[in-house]
C-alpha positions, 0 to 999 in steps of 0.5 A: 500500500502507498501512503503519505510519507512518515519517516517513522514508518521506515522499518529498514535501516537502508531506507532510513539512511536513504531518506536522511541522505535525501533530506540533508540535500533539500534546501528549505522547500527546494528539492535536490536534483539528480546532480546533487546525488553523489554515489560516493556518499552512499556506497552501501545503499547503491545496490538498493537504489534506482533512479526513474526519469519522469515522462511527461506528466507522470504518464510513464517512468524510465529507469536511468539507473537500477542497483544490483539488488533491484535488477536481481529482483526483476531478473532483468537489466532495467536501465533504459527500460520504461515501466510500461515496457516492463509491464508489456514484456512481463505481462504484469501490472506494476502499481504506479499510483505512488510514483505518479503521486510523488512525480506530481508533487505529493512528496515522498512515499513509502510502500510495502507489499508483495512483488508483482513479478513471476517467481517472486510473488512470495517476496515482500518489497519495502520501497521508498520514492523520493522526488528530485528536481533539476530546478528545485521545484519541477520534479523530473526524476524519482530516486527510490530505494527498495529492500526485498524480503524473503519470508522473514529475512531481508534479501541482500543477496537473493539466493533465488534470483538466478534463473527466474524470468520476470513474468511471461515472455 
């Protein structure tokens, strides 16, 4: 379920650190830009981070970058792919309501729920979406963090990731 963001909702240390990093980059009511993100400052978070370019008025989102844990969970390279393309190729519906809310100025959003990828339905995902804006106000990129749970444990190295394909061909 997506919801208005409350930092107290974050059950995972990596997502807490990502939010704190993003918040520290905000200047008053101005949002940080993609250029403000320095991978050297968050090396332990990079496997769980992704960047999405906002297309139009949030009609779609293109992966600019996806960390190794995110790509492992989807069993495919994501860079350059749109969410609409992934949905078509995999034959699944990826819930994008919270992406749209963040892109249209709704502020950060946190979601936890089941994975919507074939072979991963038993996984839980904890995902944080944060707005970025080149001019400080007009959101053009979403920075996200995703942590994947297998049963009751965090999936830092998905042991089931090899050999699964996302959705139907």
